C-alpha positions in Angstrom: 0.0 0.1 0.0 3.0 2.4 0.2 2.7 2.6 -3.4 -0.4 4.9 -2.7 0.1 8.6 -3.1 -2.3 9.3 -0.3 0.1 7.1 2.1 3.4 8.8 0.8 1.7 12.2 1.5 0.9 11.0 5.1 4.4 9.8 5.7 5.9 13.2 4.5 3.2 15.6 5.3 0.1 16.7 7.4 -3.5 15.2 7.8 -1.7 11.6 8.4 -4.6 9.8 9.8 -7.2 11.1 7.3 -4.9 10.3 4.1 -4.2 6.8 5.8 -7.8 6.1 6.2 -8.5 7.4 2.5 -5.8 4.8 1.2 -7.5 1.9 3.1 -10.7 2.8 1.6 -9.3 3.0 -1.8 -7.4 -0.1 -1.4 -10.2 -2.4 -1.9 -9.4 -4.3 1.3 -12.3 -5.8 3.3 -12.5 -3.7 6.5 -15.0 -2.9 8.9 -15.1 1.0 8.7 -16.4 1.2 12.3 -13.1 -0.6 13.8 -10.2 0.4 12.2 -7.2 0.9 14.6 -4.2 2.8 13.2 -0.8 3.0 14.7 2.5 4.7 13.3 5.2 2.9 14.6 4.4 2.0 18.3 2.3 5.1 18.6 -1.6 4.2 18.2 -3.2 7.3 16.6 -6.7 6.0 16.1 -8.9 3.5 17.8 -12.4 2.1 16.7 -12.5 4.5 13.7 -13.2 7.3 16.4 -11.6 10.8 16.6 -7.8 10.6 16.5 -6.4 9.6 19.9 -4.2 12.2 22.0 -0.8 11.7 21.0 2.4 13.8 20.4 2.4 15.0 16.7 6.2 15.6 17.6 6.9 12.0 18.5 5.1 10.9 15.1 6.8 13.3 13.2 10.3 12.3 14.5 9.3 8.6 13.8 8.6 9.5 10.4 12.2 10.7 9.8 13.4 7.0 10.2 14.6 5.0 7.0 11.9 2.4 7.7 8.3 3.4 8.7 5.8 1.0 10.0 1.8 2.0 9.8 -0.2 -0.8 11.2 -4.0 -1.4 10.8 -4.7 -3.2 14.2 
């Protein structure tokens, strides 16, 4: 899915969660839209498709500077 321009923009720019969710929707994957959990590295940023969790944007931005970045759908 990293080939997605939405995910690339999420890694290198703003509105990360919205762009990741949009990429999931466009991927054709069979997901329950009401129960999506997203973590960027070890930082959980979304739980049960609800408003973003409280997290440090600075920590996420610093993590995104790594050579390898993991975005997990839990």
